[in-house]
C-alpha positions as CSV (number, residue, x, y, z in Angstrom):
1,M,-1.0,-65.4,-0.8
2,R,1.7,-63.0,0.4
3,S,2.6,-59.8,-1.5
4,A,6.0,-59.2,-3.1
5,A,6.6,-56.4,-0.7
6,L,6.0,-58.6,2.3
7,I,8.3,-61.3,1.0
8,K,11.1,-58.7,0.4
9,W,10.6,-57.2,3.9
10,E,10.8,-60.7,5.5
11,K,13.9,-61.5,3.5
12,K,15.5,-58.4,5.0
13,L,14.5,-59.5,8.5
14,K,15.9,-63.0,7.8
15,L,19.2,-61.5,6.9
16,I,19.4,-59.7,10.3
17,L,18.4,-63.0,12.1
18,D,21.1,-64.8,10.1
19,E,23.7,-62.2,11.3
20,M,22.5,-62.8,14.9
21,D,22.8,-66.6,14.4
22,D,26.4,-66.1,13.2
23,L,27.2,-63.9,16.2
24,F,25.8,-66.4,18.6
25,E,27.4,-69.4,16.9
26,D,30.8,-67.7,17.0
27,K,30.4,-66.7,20.6
28,Y,28.5,-69.7,22.1
29,G,28.4,-72.5,19.5
30,K,30.8,-74.7,21.4
31,K,29.3,-74.1,24.8
32,F,26.7,-76.9,24.5
33,P,26.9,-80.1,22.6
34,L,24.9,-80.2,19.4
35,H,21.8,-82.3,19.2
36,P,22.8,-85.7,17.7
37,V,20.5,-85.3,14.7
38,R,21.4,-81.7,14.0
39,Q,23.8,-80.9,11.2
40,K,27.0,-79.0,12.1
41,R,27.2,-75.3,11.4
42,G,27.4,-74.4,7.7
43,K,26.3,-77.9,6.5
44,T,22.9,-76.8,5.2
45,A,21.7,-74.0,2.9
46,N,19.7,-72.4,5.8
47,K,21.2,-71.3,9.1
48,A,18.0,-72.3,10.8
49,H,18.7,-76.0,10.0
50,D,22.3,-76.3,11.3
51,G,24.5,-75.4,14.2
52,L,23.4,-74.8,17.8
53,F,21.0,-71.9,17.1
54,N,17.8,-71.7,15.2
55,I,16.6,-68.0,15.3
56,T,13.4,-67.0,13.7
57,A,10.7,-64.4,14.1
58,K,7.0,-65.1,13.8
59,F,4.3,-62.5,13.1
60,T,1.6,-62.1,15.8
61,L,-1.5,-59.9,16.0
62,G,-0.5,-59.1,19.5
63,H,-3.8,-60.0,21.3
64,G,-3.0,-59.7,25.0
65,S,0.2,-57.9,24.3
66,E,1.2,-54.4,25.6
67,L,3.1,-53.7,22.3
68,G,0.4,-54.9,19.9
69,E,1.2,-56.6,16.6
70,G,4.7,-57.5,15.6
71,Y,7.2,-60.2,15.2
72,V,8.2,-62.4,18.2
73,L,11.7,-63.6,18.3
74,D,12.0,-67.4,18.6
75,L,15.6,-68.3,19.8
76,H,16.0,-72.0,20.0
77,M,19.0,-74.0,20.9
78,S,19.4,-77.5,19.4
79,T,21.0,-79.4,22.2
80,L,20.0,-82.2,24.6
81,A,22.0,-80.5,27.4
82,R,20.3,-78.5,30.1
83,V,20.6,-74.8,29.3
84,P,20.5,-72.7,32.5
85,E,17.7,-70.1,32.7
86,E,20.2,-67.4,33.4
87,F,22.0,-68.2,30.1
88,K,18.7,-68.1,28.2
89,K,17.9,-64.7,29.7
90,Q,21.4,-63.4,28.8
91,L,20.9,-64.6,25.2
92,L,17.5,-62.7,25.1
93,F,19.2,-59.5,26.3
94,E,22.0,-59.8,23.7
95,A,19.4,-60.5,21.0
96,L,17.5,-57.4,22.0
97,E,20.6,-55.2,21.9
98,F,21.5,-56.6,18.6
99,L,18.1,-56.0,17.1
100,Q,17.9,-52.5,18.5
101,S,21.1,-51.6,16.7
102,E,20.4,-53.5,13.4
103,L,16.7,-52.6,12.8
104,P,17.1,-48.9,12.3
105,E,20.0,-49.5,9.9
106,T,18.1,-52.0,7.9
107,F,14.5,-50.7,8.0
108,G,14.9,-47.1,9.1
109,G,11.7,-45.6,10.4
110,D,9.8,-46.5,13.5
111,L,10.7,-50.1,14.0
112,R,11.9,-51.2,17.4
113,A,12.7,-54.2,19.5
114,D,11.6,-54.5,23.1
115,F,10.7,-57.0,25.7
116,D,7.0,-58.0,25.6
117,K,6.5,-60.0,28.8
118,N,9.1,-62.8,28.4
119,H,9.7,-62.4,24.7
120,V,11.6,-60.0,22.4
121,K,9.2,-58.4,20.0
122,I,9.9,-56.4,16.9
123,H,7.2,-53.8,16.7
124,G,6.3,-50.3,15.4
125,D,5.9,-49.2,11.8
126,L,5.4,-52.5,10.0
127,S,4.2,-50.8,6.9
128,L,5.6,-52.0,3.6
């Protein structure tokens, strides 16, 4: 069972990720063909279920991580086309910059986004 405070905190995080989804959809949504079974942008109630991008963050305890526990960004593109590695890296850097600007505004305190190996991780003061 999750606490009400955690649910509220994760809703705030989802709003940031939805803003990032909008940014990436506006900028890159037509760069690759949409997966044939994927709904077009704006056709579902959840941005994670339509359009080219599905952006989520999953909590990890951080075993084996230099940054410890936090939320690892999962940036998935719904296409059958080959996505160049350089483009994937560019997206991760843009996602990192976006989170670095939005997290302090939304959460204040000591919450940061950094690279943790090949992933973007939200870490720091996760207290509710």
